[in-house]
C-alpha positions in Angstrom: -9.2 -128.4 -88.4 -9.7 -124.6 -88.4 -12.4 -122.8 -86.7 -15.6 -122.3 -88.9 -15.7 -119.0 -90.5 -18.5 -116.4 -90.6 -20.0 -117.4 -87.5 -21.7 -114.7 -85.4 -19.8 -113.7 -82.0 -21.7 -112.6 -79.1 -20.5 -110.8 -76.0 -18.1 -112.7 -73.9 -18.2 -115.9 -76.2 -15.9 -117.2 -78.7 -16.7 -117.6 -82.3 -18.1 -121.0 -83.2 -15.6 -124.0 -82.7 -15.1 -127.2 -84.6 -17.6 -129.9 -83.7 -15.0 -131.5 -81.3 -14.9 -128.3 -79.1 -18.2 -126.9 -79.7 -20.5 -126.5 -76.6 -17.3 -126.2 -74.3 -15.6 -123.2 -73.0 -12.5 -122.7 -75.1 -10.3 -122.5 -71.9 -11.6 -125.5 -70.3 -13.4 -123.1 -67.8 -17.2 -122.2 -67.7 -17.9 -119.7 -70.5 -18.1 -116.0 -69.5 -21.8 -115.9 -70.8 -22.6 -118.6 -68.2 -21.2 -116.6 -65.5 -23.1 -113.5 -66.3 -26.3 -115.5 -66.5 -25.5 -117.4 -63.1 -25.5 -120.8 -64.8 -22.5 -121.5 -62.7 -23.2 -122.1 -59.0 -20.9 -122.6 -56.1 -21.0 -125.9 -54.0 -18.5 -125.4 -51.3 -14.9 -125.4 -53.0 -16.6 -126.7 -56.2 -18.4 -125.1 -59.2 -21.3 -126.7 -60.9 -22.4 -125.9 -64.5 -26.3 -126.1 -64.4 -26.5 -126.1 -68.1 -24.0 -128.8 -69.0 -24.3 -130.6 -65.6 -20.7 -130.6 -65.1 -18.7 -130.3 -61.8 -15.4 -128.6 -61.5 -12.8 -128.2 -58.7 -11.1 -124.9 -57.6 -8.8 -125.3 -60.5 -11.5 -125.8 -63.0 -10.5 -129.4 -63.5 -13.6 -131.8 -64.2 -14.7 -133.8 -61.3 -16.4 -137.3 -62.1 -20.1 -137.4 -61.3 -22.5 -140.2 -62.2 -25.2 -139.0 -64.8 -28.1 -139.8 -62.4 -26.3 -137.8 -59.5 -25.6 -134.8 -62.0 -29.3 -134.8 -62.8 -30.2 -134.8 -59.2 -27.7 -131.9 -58.4 -29.1 -130.1 -61.5 -32.6 -130.3 -60.1 -31.7 -129.1 -56.7 -29.7 -126.4 -58.4 -32.9 -125.1 -60.2 -34.3 -123.8 -56.9 -31.2 -123.3 -54.6 -31.8 -122.7 -50.9 -35.3 -124.3 -51.5 -36.5 -127.9 -50.5 -37.0 -130.2 -53.4 -39.3 -133.2 -52.6 -38.0 -136.7 -53.0 -40.9 -137.5 -55.4 -40.0 -134.5 -57.6 -36.4 -135.6 -57.8 -37.3 -139.3 -58.6 -39.7 -138.2 -61.2 -37.3 -135.7 -62.8 -34.3 -138.1 -62.8 -36.1 -141.6 -63.4 -39.4 -140.7 -64.9 -41.9 -143.5 -64.8 -39.4 -146.1 -64.2 -39.6 -147.9 -60.9 -36.8 -147.3 -58.4 -36.2 -147.8 -54.9 -35.7 -145.0 -52.4 -32.1 -146.2 -52.1 -31.5 -145.1 -55.7 -32.0 -141.4 -54.9 -30.0 -141.9 -51.5 -27.1 -143.2 -53.3 -27.1 -140.3 -55.7 -27.1 -137.9 -52.8 -24.2 -139.8 -51.3 -22.2 -139.6 -54.5 -22.8 -135.8 -54.8 -21.7 -135.3 -51.1 -18.5 -137.3 -51.7 -17.6 -135.4 -54.9 -18.0 -132.1 -53.4 -16.6 -133.2 -49.9 -19.7 -132.3 -48.0 -18.9 -134.5 -45.2 -20.9 -132.4 -42.6 -23.9 -132.1 -44.9 -24.1 -128.4 -44.9 -24.3 -128.0 -48.6 -26.7 -130.8 -49.5 -29.1 -130.6 -46.6 -31.5 -133.5 -45.7 -35.0 -132.2 -44.7 -36.6 -134.9 -42.6 -39.5 -136.8 -44.4 -39.5 -134.2 -47.3 -36.6 -134.1 -49.5 -33.2 -132.2 -49.9 -32.1 -128.6 -50.1 -28.9 -127.1 -51.9 -27.5 -124.4 -49.8 -25.0 -122.4 -51.9 -22.9 -119.4 -51.6 -22.3 -116.7 -54.3 -23.8 -117.6 -57.8 -20.6 -117.4 -59.7 -16.8 -117.3 -59.1 -15.1 -113.9 -59.4 -14.1 -113.1 -62.9 -10.6 -112.5 -61.9 -10.0 -116.1 -60.9 -8.7 -116.9 -64.4 -7.3 -114.1 -66.8 -9.4 -113.4 -69.9 -7.3 -113.3 -73.0 -8.4 -111.6 -76.2 -6.5 -113.1 -79.3 -6.5 -110.4 -81.8 -6.2 -110.7 -85.5 -2.8 -111.5 -86.5 -1.3 -109.0 -89.1 0.4 -110.3 -92.1 3.3 -108.3 -93.7 2.9 -107.2 -97.3 -0.2 -107.1 -99.1 -0.5 -110.5 -100.8 -3.6 -112.7 -100.4 -1.4 -115.7 -99.4 0.2 -113.6 -96.5 -3.2 -112.6 -95.2 -4.5 -116.3 -95.5 -1.4 -117.4 -93.6 -1.9 -114.9 -90.9 -5.5 -115.9 -90.5 -4.6 -119.7 -90.4 -1.9 -119.0 -87.7 -4.4 -117.3 -85.6 -6.6 -120.2 -85.8 -3.8 -122.6 -84.8 -3.0 -120.4 -81.9 -6.6 -120.2 -80.6 -6.9 -124.0 -80.8 -3.7 -124.7 -79.0 -4.2 -122.0 -76.3 -7.9 -122.8 -75.7 -7.4 -126.2 -73.8 -5.2 -124.5 -71.1 -7.1 -124.5 -67.8 -5.6 -121.4 -66.4 -7.1 -118.9 -68.9 -10.4 -117.9 -70.7 -10.0 -117.1 -74.4 -11.8 -114.6 -76.5 -11.6 -114.0 -80.3 -13.7 -111.0 -80.8 -12.8 -108.1 -83.1 -13.1 -105.8 -80.3 -12.1 -106.2 -76.7 -14.8 -107.4 -74.5 -15.0 -105.9 -71.0 -14.1 -109.2 -69.4 -10.8 -109.7 -71.1 -7.8 -108.7 -69.1 -5.1 -109.1 -71.6 -4.7 -108.7 -75.5 -2.5 -110.8 -77.7 -1.4 -109.2 -80.9 1.0 -110.3 -83.5 2.7 -109.9 -86.9 3.7 -112.8 -89.0 6.0 -112.7 -92.2 7.0 -115.4 -94.5 10.2 -115.4 -96.3 10.9 -118.5 -98.5 10.6 -121.5 -96.3 10.9 -119.5 -93.0 8.3 -117.9 -90.8 8.8 -115.2 -88.3 6.1 -114.2 -85.7 6.2 -111.1 -83.4 4.3 -111.4 -80.2 3.0 -108.5 -78.2 1.1 -108.7 -74.9 -0.9 -105.8 -73.3 -2.9 -105.5 -70.2 -6.3 -103.8 -70.8 -6.9 -102.0 -67.4 -3.5 -100.4 -66.4 -0.2 -101.3 -67.7 -0.9 -101.4 -71.4 1.9 -103.0 -73.5 4.3 -105.0 -71.2 5.9 -107.9 -73.2 7.1 -108.7 -76.6 9.2 -111.4 -78.2 9.9 -112.8 -81.7 9.8 -116.4 -82.8 10.8 -118.1 -86.1 10.7 -121.5 -87.7 10.4 -123.5 -90.9 7.1 -123.1 -92.8 6.4 -126.8 -92.2 6.6 -126.3 -88.4 3.8 -123.7 -87.8 1.7 -125.9 -85.5 5.0 -126.3 -83.3 5.4 -122.5 -83.4 1.7 -122.0 -82.3 2.4 -124.4 -79.3 5.5 -122.5 -78.5 3.8 -119.2 -78.6 0.8 -120.5 -76.6 3.3 -121.8 -73.9 5.0 -118.4 -73.7 1.7 -116.6 -73.4 0.5 -118.7 -70.6 3.8 -118.6 -68.7 4.0 -114.7 -69.0 0.5 -114.3 -68.1 0.9 -116.8 -65.1 3.8 -114.6 -63.8 1.9 -111.4 -64.4 -1.2 -112.6 -62.6 0.8 -113.8 -59.6 2.8 -110.5 -59.4 -0.2 -108.3 -59.7 -3.2 -110.0 -58.4 -1.6 -111.2 -55.2 0.1 -107.9 -54.6 -3.3 -106.2 -54.0 -3.7 -108.3 -50.9 -0.1 -108.3 -49.6 -0.8 -105.8 -46.8 -4.1 -107.2 -45.8 -4.7 -109.3 -42.7 -5.3 -112.9 -43.6 -8.4 -113.0 -41.5 -10.1 -110.3 -43.7 -9.4 -112.4 -47.0 -11.4 -115.0 -48.5 -9.9 -118.4 -49.8 -9.1 -117.1 -53.3 -7.5 -113.9 -52.0 -5.5 -116.1 -49.5 -4.2 -118.1 -52.4 -3.3 -115.2 -54.5 -1.5 -113.5 -51.5 0.6 -116.7 -50.9 1.4 -117.0 -54.6 2.7 -113.5 -54.6 4.9 -114.0 -51.6 6.2 -117.3 -52.9 7.1 -115.7 -56.2 9.5 -113.2 -54.4 11.8 -116.2 -53.6 13.1 -115.2 -50.2 13.2 -117.0 -47.0 11.1 -114.1 -45.2 8.6 -114.0 -48.0 8.2 -117.8 -47.8 7.4 -117.6 -44.1 4.7 -115.0 -44.8 3.4 -117.3 -47.5 3.3 -120.2 -45.2 1.4 -118.4 -42.4 -1.1 -117.1 -45.1 -1.7 -120.9 -46.3 -2.1 -122.0 -42.6 -5.0 -119.5 -42.6 -6.3 -120.8 -45.9 -6.3 -124.4 -44.6 -8.1 -123.4 -41.4 -10.6 -121.8 -43.4 -11.0 -124.9 -46.0 -9.3 -127.8 -44.5 -10.2 -130.2 -47.3 -9.2 -127.9 -50.1 -6.5 -129.6 -52.1 -5.0 -126.5 -53.5 -4.6 -125.0 -50.1 -3.3 -128.1 -48.5 -0.6 -128.5 -51.4 0.3 -124.9 -51.3 1.0 -125.0 -47.7 3.1 -128.2 -47.9 4.9 -126.5 -50.9 6.5 -124.0 -48.2 8.8 -126.9 -47.1 10.7 -127.0 -50.4 10.0 -123.5 -51.8 13.7 -122.3 -51.2 15.4 -125.6 -52.1 18.2 -125.7 -53.2 18.9 -121.9 -52.8 19.2 -122.1 -49.0 21.2 -124.4 -46.5 19.3 -127.6 -46.2 19.0 -129.0 -42.8 16.8 -132.2 -43.0 14.2 -132.2 -40.2 12.1 -135.4 -39.8 9.1 -133.5 -38.1 9.1 -130.9 -41.0 9.3 -133.7 -43.7 6.5 -135.6 -41.9 4.4 -132.6 -41.6 4.8 -131.6 -45.2 4.3 -135.1 -46.5 1.1 -135.6 -44.5 -0.4 -132.5 -46.0 0.6 -133.5 -49.5 -1.0 -137.0 -48.9 -4.2 -135.4 -47.7 -4.2 -133.0 -50.8 -3.9 -136.1 -53.1 -6.5 -138.1 -51.3 -9.1 -135.3 -51.4 -8.0 -133.8 -54.7 -7.7 -136.8 -57.1 -8.1 -134.4 -60.1 -5.7 -131.7 -58.9 -2.6 -131.8 -60.9 -1.1 -129.2 -58.4 -1.5 -131.7 -55.5 0.3 -134.5 -57.2 3.1 -132.2 -58.5 3.6 -130.8 -54.9 3.9 -134.3 -53.4 6.3 -135.2 -56.3 8.5 -132.3 -55.4 8.3 -133.1 -51.8 9.2 -136.6 -52.4 12.4 -135.4 -54.5 13.8 -132.8 -52.2 12.8 -134.2 -48.9 13.0 -138.0 -49.4 15.3 -138.4 -52.4 12.7 -140.6 -53.8 13.1 -140.3 -57.6 10.7 -143.2 -58.4 7.8 -141.9 -56.3 8.5 -138.3 -57.6 8.2 -139.5 -61.3 5.1 -141.5 -60.5 3.4 -138.4 -59.1 4.6 -136.2 -62.0 3.1 -138.7 -64.4 -0.3 -138.6 -62.5 -0.1 -134.7 -62.7 0.4 -134.7 -66.4 -2.2 -137.2 -67.0 -4.6 -134.7 -65.5 -2.8 -131.6 -67.2 -0.4 -132.4 -69.9 0.7 -128.8 -70.2 1.5 -128.4 -66.4 5.0 -126.9 -66.5 5.7 -127.4 -62.8 5.4 -131.1 -63.3 7.7 -130.9 -66.3 10.2 -128.8 -64.3 10.0 -131.5 -61.3 10.6 -134.2 -63.9 13.5 -132.3 -65.6 15.0 -131.7 -62.2 14.8 -135.5 -61.3 16.4 -136.2 -64.8 19.3 -134.0 -64.2 19.8 -135.2 -60.6 19.4 -139.0 -61.6 22.1 -138.8 -64.3 19.8 -138.2 -67.4 21.5 -134.8 -67.8 20.7 -134.2 -71.6 17.1 -135.4 -71.2 16.6 -133.0 -68.2 18.0 -130.1 -70.4 15.8 -130.9 -73.4 12.6 -131.2 -71.0 13.4 -127.7 -69.6 13.7 -126.3 -73.0 10.6 -128.0 -74.3 8.2 -127.6 -71.5 9.4 -124.9 -69.1 9.0 -121.5 -70.4 12.3 -119.8 -70.0 11.4 -116.1 -69.9 13.6 -113.4 -68.3 10.5 -111.9 -66.5 10.0 -114.9 -64.4 11.7 -114.5 -61.0 12.7 -118.1 -61.2 14.6 -117.5 -64.5 18.1 -117.5 -62.8 17.4 -120.8 -61.0 16.3 -122.4 -64.4 19.5 -121.3 -65.9 21.7 -122.5 -63.1 19.9 -125.8 -63.1 20.6 -126.2 -66.8 24.2 -124.9 -66.2 24.5 -127.7 -63.4 23.3 -130.3 -66.0 25.9 -129.2 -68.5 28.7 -129.4 -65.9 27.9 -133.1 -65.1 27.3 -133.9 -68.9 30.9 -132.6 -69.6 30.1 -129.6 -71.7 32.1 -126.9 -70.0 31.3 -124.2 -72.7 27.5 -124.6 -72.2 27.9 -124.9 -68.4 29.7 -121.5 -68.2 27.1 -119.9 -70.4 24.1 -120.7 -68.4 25.5 -120.7 -64.9 27.2 -117.2 -65.7 23.9 -115.7 -66.8 22.2 -117.1 -63.5 24.9 -115.6 -61.3 24.8 -112.3 -63.1 21.0 -112.0 -63.0 20.9 -112.9 -59.3 24.5 -112.0 -57.9 23.6 -112.3 -54.2 22.4 -115.8 -54.6 25.1 -118.2 -53.2 23.5 -121.1 -55.0 24.1 -119.6 -58.4 27.6 -118.5 -57.5 28.5 -122.1 -56.4 27.2 -123.5 -59.8 29.1 -120.8 -61.6 32.3 -121.6 -59.7 32.0 -125.2 -60.5 31.5 -124.5 -64.1 34.6 -122.1 -64.6 36.9 -124.2 -62.2 39.3 -125.1 -65.0 39.4 -121.5 -66.6 42.2 -119.7 -64.8 41.4 -116.5 -66.7 38.3 -116.3 -64.6 39.1 -117.9 -61.3 42.2 -115.5 -60.9 40.2 -112.5 -61.2 39.5 -110.1 -58.3 35.8 -110.4 -58.9 35.7 -114.0 -58.8 37.8 -114.2 -55.8 35.4 -111.7 -54.0 32.4 -113.9 -55.1 33.7 -117.0 -53.5 34.5 -115.4 -50.3 30.9 -114.2 -49.9 29.4 -117.6 -50.4 27.0 -118.3 -47.5 26.3 -121.9 -48.4 28.7 -124.6 -47.0 31.3 -126.3 -49.1 29.3 -129.5 -48.8 25.9 -128.1 -49.9 25.9 -130.2 -53.1 25.8 -133.4 -50.9 22.6 -132.2 -49.6 21.0 -132.2 -53.2 19.2 -135.5 -54.0 21.7 -137.0 -56.4 21.0 -140.7 -57.2 24.8 -141.1 -57.5 26.9 -139.5 -54.8 29.8 -139.3 -57.4 27.9 -136.3 -58.9 28.4 -134.3 -55.7 32.0 -135.5 -55.4 32.6 -134.2 -58.9 31.1 -130.8 -58.1 33.2 -130.7 -54.8 36.3 -131.3 -56.6 35.5 -128.5 -59.0 34.7 -126.1 -56.2 38.3 -127.1 -54.7 39.9 -126.3 -58.0 38.1 -123.0 -58.2 39.5 -122.0 -54.8 36.5 -122.4 -52.7 37.6 -123.3 -49.1 36.1 -126.3 -47.2 
C-alpha cells in the first residue's frame, strides 16, 4: 500500500501515512513535532509520550504498561513536579466507577516497576495526599537518533511511466525504512532543520531490469559522503527497497558512531551524561583495538555507576569481554567470564524489551561458553523484538559457521549483515565468510574473501591466518616472498583455531592441517 498522496506536510512531520501507520512516528520513535511541543517526558531512563500514553526504553522500544497505569502516568505527567491528589487520579482514570484504594496503588506499583523506580525517586508518594512525578529534562536530545530526509527519487528519461515508477519506489523505500528504531524519517520537499542526513537517488528502468543509484549526504558538515548502485529485476523492487534501506541504516549507524562519539573522545567520563558515555564507548569500540577496547570498558563502567539498572549500559560493558574475539589471543578466564555473564544476565532481567541486551548475552554465550543452543535462543528473542537487528543476525551467522552450517551462515551474512567497505568491521566479515568457504570446501571463494580481508587489514594476524589456511594448496602463493614474510609476522599461536567455539573439533584440526601445509610453524 502506497502512502496517500496530496497530504499536507508540516514542519518536522512525515506526510500522511496509510491507516496502519497513521498516528505513529515513522521510525518507531516519538515524532519530532512531539519533541518540540514537549509531549515526550523523561522518566529516569525511559521516555513517556503524554499524547499517545506510550512508554519507551532508552532504545525507543515500547515498554508494556497496563491501560489504567498509562492513564495514571499521563495524569501525573500533565503537571510534573506537582502533587496530584488520589481523588483526582481515581476520578480521571475510573470516573464514577467504584474502585478500592488498592486499584490506584497497584497502578503506581506497575508504573514504578516498568520504569525501574525502585527507590521511588521518580514517582513520589506524598503522605495522605497523593503522588508527584519528578522528571528531568522535558525531551531527549535530538541527536539521539539521526534524522533522515528521503528526498524525491529522480527517474531517468522524460516518460510518465518512469516518473511514476520513481515515485512508487520512493514510497516503498519510506515504508521499509520507517519501522527501523534507530532513525527518524522525514519526507519533506525541503530539508527540515532537524534532519541530519539526506537520501537522494536516481532510478532507471531498462527492459525487465531496474538500476538504482543511492547518494547520502550529511546536512551540517561533510556534505556528500557515500554512494552506491543497486540493480534487480523489475518484479523485485520491494526486495531492492529492503536492500537499500538496510544499506542506509548500516552506513548511518557507522557514521553516527564514528562522528558523534568522537566529539566526546577527549572528555573525562565524569563530565559526560549517560548518552554521551554510550556514544563515547561506541566510538572506541568501533576502532577495534585492544587499547581502545580498554578505554570503552572504563567509560561503560562509569556509565553503569551512573545508571546501574540501565540495560544498554550493562550490556555494552559486558560486551567488552568479547569485543576483540577472535582477533586476539584468547585466554579463557573464569572470573572474566562470570563477570561478563552476570552483567548480561542483569541486562536481560531489567531490559526485557532490549534487543541489544539479548544479543550481547548471545554473543557471550557463544564466545565465552561455546553454548550454541543458548546463543541461538537469545538471538531469537532479540530478533523477536527487532527483526532488523543486524548484530543478532551476525551472531547467528557466526554460530551457523562454527556449528557446521557453513552455507547457511554465509547466506545469512549476505542477507542481513550490510557488507560495506566503510565499516571498520568489514575485513572481519570478509574473513568470517572466507573461513566458512574453507570449511565448505570452496577454495576459490575462500581465497577471494580471505585475501580481501587480509589486504584491507594487513596487520591483523587473524585475517592472515585465515588467508594462509585458504591458500595452503596454492604453491604459486605460499612460495612467494610476501607470503613467507606474512606468516613470519603472525602474532597469534598456531593453535588459535582451537580456541574458537567450533561445535566439532575436526574443523579446528582441518584448519591446523592447512596452516602446516602453508608453512606456518607450530
